[in-house]
Backbone as a printed PyTorch tensor [residue, N CA C, xyz], in Angstrom:
tensor([[[  8.5900,   2.6270,  -0.8350],
         [  8.0100,   3.1090,  -0.0890],
         [  6.4080,   2.8390,  -0.6330]],

        [[  5.9680,   2.7760,  -1.4790],
         [  4.1200,   2.9140,  -2.1500],
         [  4.2020,   1.0690,  -1.7310]],

        [[  5.5920,  -0.1930,  -1.5160],
         [  4.9290,  -1.3030,  -1.4590],
         [  4.8350,  -1.3750,   0.0830]],

        [[  5.3680,  -0.8470,   1.1400],
         [  4.6370,  -0.8080,   2.0190],
         [  3.6980,  -0.8060,   2.6310]],

        [[  2.9240,   0.8240,   1.9060],
         [  1.8790,   1.3510,   2.3770],
         [  1.0170,   0.2570,   1.8000]],

        [[  0.9740,  -0.0530,   0.8420],
         [  0.3720,  -1.5100,  -0.0850],
         [ -0.1260,  -2.5790,   0.6340]],

        [[  1.0090,  -3.0750,   1.0590],
         [  0.9630,  -3.8390,   1.7200],
         [  0.1110,  -3.6980,   3.7550]],

        [[  0.6610,  -2.7380,   4.2270],
         [ -0.2950,  -2.1440,   5.4290],
         [ -1.6410,  -1.8980,   4.9450]],

        [[ -2.2280,  -1.9600,   3.8460],
         [ -3.4450,  -1.1500,   4.2990],
         [ -4.3120,  -2.4630,   4.0360]],

        [[ -3.3480,  -3.1860,   2.8430],
         [ -4.3980,  -4.4670,   2.4550],
         [ -4.4260,  -5.6240,   3.4110]],

        [[ -3.4450,  -5.6560,   4.7150],
         [ -3.4280,  -5.9950,   5.8110],
         [ -4.6750,  -6.2380,   6.8810]],

        [[ -4.3330,  -4.4620,   6.4890],
         [ -5.7780,  -4.1200,   7.5000],
         [ -6.9730,  -4.1340,   7.3460]],

        [[ -6.8250,  -3.9550,   5.8840],
         [ -8.2460,  -3.7950,   5.4800],
         [ -8.9850,  -5.3140,   5.7300]],

        [[ -7.9340,  -6.8210,   5.3100],
         [ -8.6670,  -7.8910,   5.8650],
         [ -9.0820,  -7.9420,   7.0180]],

        [[ -8.0060,  -7.3280,   7.5860],
         [ -8.8950,  -8.1460,   9.1510],
         [-10.0810,  -6.7350,  10.0940]],

        [[-10.5670,  -5.8920,   9.2550],
         [-11.5390,  -5.5960,   9.9460],
         [-12.7500,  -5.7060,   9.5030]],

        [[-14.0490,  -5.4600,  10.0560],
         [-14.8860,  -5.2670,   9.9070],
         [-15.8860,  -4.1460,   8.3280]],

        [[-15.1910,  -3.0650,   8.6650],
         [-15.3750,  -1.7150,   7.6590],
         [-13.8940,  -1.3550,   6.9240]],

        [[-13.7360,  -2.4460,   5.9560],
         [-12.9490,  -1.9210,   4.8810],
         [-13.1550,  -1.1590,   4.5570]],

        [[-14.0200,  -0.2390,   3.8180],
         [-13.8700,   0.8950,   3.5110],
         [-14.0160,   2.0550,   4.1160]],

        [[-13.9060,   1.7720,   5.3260],
         [-13.7950,   2.9530,   6.0690],
         [-11.8620,   2.9970,   6.3430]],

        [[-10.7670,   2.3480,   6.4530],
         [-10.0040,   1.7440,   6.0290],
         [ -9.1110,   3.2450,   5.2960]],

        [[ -8.0710,   4.5050,   6.0170],
         [ -7.3540,   5.4360,   4.9670],
         [ -6.1520,   4.9140,   5.7960]],

        [[ -4.9460,   4.9560,   4.2850],
         [ -3.7980,   4.5500,   5.0620],
         [ -3.1460,   5.2710,   3.5500]],

        [[ -1.9940,   6.3140,   5.2510],
         [ -1.3120,   7.9200,   4.4760],
         [  0.2650,   7.3240,   4.6640]],

        [[  1.1530,   7.4140,   3.7430],
         [  2.4940,   7.5610,   3.9810],
         [  3.3600,   8.6230,   3.5540]],

        [[  3.8790,   9.2570,   3.9940],
         [  4.8100,   9.9530,   4.3690],
         [  6.6400,  10.0370,   4.6410]],

        [[  7.5730,  10.2220,   3.8670],
         [  8.6170,  10.7740,   4.7770],
         [  9.3560,  11.3040,   5.9840]],

        [[  9.9140,  11.3350,   6.4460],
         [ 10.0840,  12.3620,   7.4700],
         [ 11.5990,  11.9270,   8.0380]],

        [[ 12.5860,  12.5680,   7.7770],
         [ 13.8470,  12.9000,   7.5330],
         [ 14.6930,  11.1910,   7.7520]],

        [[ 14.4630,  10.7620,   6.7950],
         [ 15.0400,   9.2780,   5.5900],
         [ 14.3400,   8.5830,   6.6520]],

        [[ 12.7600,   8.3910,   7.8620],
         [ 11.4460,   7.3940,   8.3020],
         [ 10.8100,   7.4600,   7.3130]],

        [[ 10.1970,   6.4050,   6.8050],
         [  8.7270,   6.1460,   6.2330],
         [  7.7180,   5.9030,   7.9050]],

        [[  7.2030,   6.7740,   7.2540],
         [  5.9610,   6.7930,   8.0570],
         [  4.2750,   6.5890,   7.6390]],

        [[  3.9680,   5.2620,   8.3500],
         [  2.7970,   5.3820,   7.5280],
         [  1.5680,   5.2320,   8.8280]],

        [[  0.4730,   5.9420,   8.3390],
         [ -0.8750,   6.0440,   9.7020],
         [ -1.8060,   5.6480,   9.0680]],

        [[ -2.6860,   4.5530,   9.7830],
         [ -3.6950,   4.0750,   9.5380],
         [ -4.6220,   4.6220,  10.3620]],

        [[ -5.8040,   4.8200,   9.5880],
         [ -7.3400,   5.3090,  10.3760],
         [ -7.6240,   4.1180,   9.9450]],

        [[ -8.5200,   4.2680,  10.9530],
         [ -9.7900,   2.8250,  11.2240],
         [-10.9570,   3.5840,  11.8800]],

        [[-11.8810,   2.9670,  11.7270],
         [-13.0540,   2.7490,  12.3810],
         [-13.8420,   2.1170,  13.7630]],

        [[-14.0820,   3.5520,  14.1050],
         [-13.7160,   3.1840,  16.2250],
         [-14.1690,   1.9540,  16.5900]],

        [[-15.0260,   1.0350,  15.8560],
         [-15.3820,  -0.3900,  15.8600],
         [-13.9530,  -1.3320,  15.4430]],

        [[-13.5080,  -1.0450,  14.7810],
         [-12.0780,  -1.9120,  14.0530],
         [-10.4790,  -1.6930,  15.4240]],

        [[-10.8360,  -0.3390,  15.4470],
         [ -9.3780,  -0.3840,  16.2850],
         [ -8.5710,  -1.5950,  17.3420]],

        [[ -9.7470,  -1.9600,  18.0000],
         [ -8.8840,  -3.3310,  18.2990],
         [ -8.5810,  -4.8670,  17.5080]],

        [[ -9.2480,  -4.0660,  16.6130],
         [ -8.7360,  -5.3840,  15.9110],
         [ -7.5970,  -4.9870,  15.1710]],

        [[ -6.6870,  -4.3010,  14.9770],
         [ -5.9940,  -4.0840,  14.5550],
         [ -5.2100,  -3.8260,  15.4180]],

        [[ -4.9340,  -3.0600,  16.3950],
         [ -3.8260,  -3.4400,  17.7600],
         [ -3.9800,  -5.1260,  17.8820]],

        [[ -5.4390,  -5.4870,  18.1090],
         [ -4.4050,  -7.1710,  19.2060],
         [ -4.4090,  -7.2370,  20.2280]],

        [[ -4.9400,  -8.2630,  20.3370],
         [ -4.5630,  -8.0470,  22.1070],
         [ -2.7840,  -8.2190,  22.9240]],

        [[ -2.7260,  -7.1190,  23.6210],
         [ -1.4570,  -6.5630,  23.7680],
         [ -0.4760,  -6.2380,  23.1980]],

        [[ -1.5480,  -6.3760,  21.6470],
         [ -0.4830,  -5.0870,  20.8380],
         [  0.1510,  -5.8690,  20.0980]],

        [[ -0.2350,  -7.2990,  19.9730],
         [  0.3790,  -8.5070,  19.0270],
         [  0.2550,  -7.9350,  17.6140]],

        [[ -0.9900,  -7.8370,  16.6390],
         [ -1.7260,  -7.6050,  15.8010],
         [ -0.2680,  -6.1230,  14.7440]],

        [[ -0.8460,  -4.8560,  15.9600],
         [ -0.6090,  -4.3110,  15.1120],
         [  1.5140,  -4.0970,  14.8950]],

        [[  2.1220,  -4.8910,  16.0330],
         [  3.2100,  -5.4050,  16.3040],
         [  4.3410,  -6.4750,  14.8980]],

        [[  3.0080,  -7.3630,  14.3360],
         [  3.2700,  -7.8200,  13.9880],
         [  3.2130,  -7.4620,  12.6210]],

        [[  2.3250,  -6.2050,  11.8450],
         [  1.8490,  -5.5110,  10.6690],
         [  2.8920,  -4.9260,  10.9600]],

        [[  3.5380,  -4.2550,  11.5050],
         [  4.7430,  -3.1040,  11.9540],
         [  5.9590,  -3.9570,  10.7270]],

        [[  6.1080,  -5.3070,  11.5640],
         [  6.9510,  -6.0190,  11.1920],
         [  7.2260,  -6.3780,   9.9470]],

        [[  5.9900,  -6.7290,   9.6550],
         [  6.0750,  -6.6600,   7.4880],
         [  6.6350,  -5.7070,   6.7650]],

        [[  5.7310,  -4.7730,   7.7130],
         [  6.2780,  -3.5870,   6.8720],
         [  8.1500,  -2.9610,   6.5570]],

        [[  8.6920,  -3.7050,   8.0370],
         [ 10.0100,  -3.4380,   8.0590],
         [ 10.7010,  -4.1890,   7.2260]],

        [[ 10.1590,  -5.5380,   7.3080],
         [ 10.2700,  -6.3030,   6.4170],
         [ 10.6020,  -6.1330,   4.3860]],

        [[  9.3230,  -5.4080,   3.7930],
         [  9.5520,  -5.1560,   2.5320],
         [  9.6770,  -3.7610,   2.7790]],

        [[ 10.4430,  -2.6580,   3.4520],
         [ 11.2150,  -1.2500,   3.1480],
         [ 12.1000,  -1.7510,   2.5960]],

        [[ 12.4400,  -0.6520,   1.3400],
         [ 13.2870,  -0.4480,   0.9150],
         [ 14.5000,  -0.3350,   1.7200]],

        [[ 16.3050,  -1.1620,   1.7870],
         [ 17.3950,  -1.1440,   2.4650],
         [ 17.1720,  -1.1310,   3.5190]],

        [[ 16.0710,  -2.1970,   4.6170],
         [ 15.9300,  -1.6050,   5.8890],
         [ 15.8440,   0.0560,   6.3210]],

        [[ 15.1220,   0.3350,   5.9680],
         [ 14.1670,   1.3710,   5.9380],
         [ 13.6050,   1.3710,   7.0380]],

        [[ 14.2190,   2.6890,   8.1150],
         [ 13.3230,   2.5070,   9.4020],
         [ 12.0320,   3.2030,   8.8200]],

        [[ 10.5890,   2.0290,   9.4280],
         [  9.4820,   2.0000,   9.1100],
         [  8.7230,   2.4780,  11.0000]],

        [[  7.6660,   3.3820,  10.7790],
         [  6.7080,   3.5340,  11.5960],
         [  5.7190,   3.8720,  11.3290]],

        [[  4.6330,   2.5490,  11.7830],
         [  2.9190,   2.4850,  11.1320],
         [  2.6660,   2.8780,  12.9440]],

        [[  1.8540,   3.8130,  12.4260],
         [  0.1710,   4.3000,  14.1390],
         [ -0.9390,   4.6820,  13.1290]],

        [[ -1.6790,   4.0410,  14.7550],
         [ -2.7580,   3.5940,  14.3020],
         [ -3.8250,   4.9950,  14.2990]],

        [[ -4.5250,   5.1360,  14.6970],
         [ -5.5910,   6.3260,  14.7180],
         [ -7.0050,   6.6250,  14.3440]],

        [[ -7.7140,   6.6620,  15.3290],
         [ -9.5980,   6.4950,  15.6580],
         [ -9.9710,   7.4270,  14.6040]]])
């Protein structure tokens, strides 16, 4: 669980202009890992990417490092 959160946080902080405004939380809900990412409004587009490509890639990375294929959700909030 911690590895997924740390990886998502690292990737997002690398992408944005204001890494100090990145906040990543993780919880487990009904066996599913839920990672919530909050970024500065001006960085929202960088994290989502064109047609959602960047956030899809982040979700794929989180799924790959999740323990034993645990279901993972990565949500981006303003």
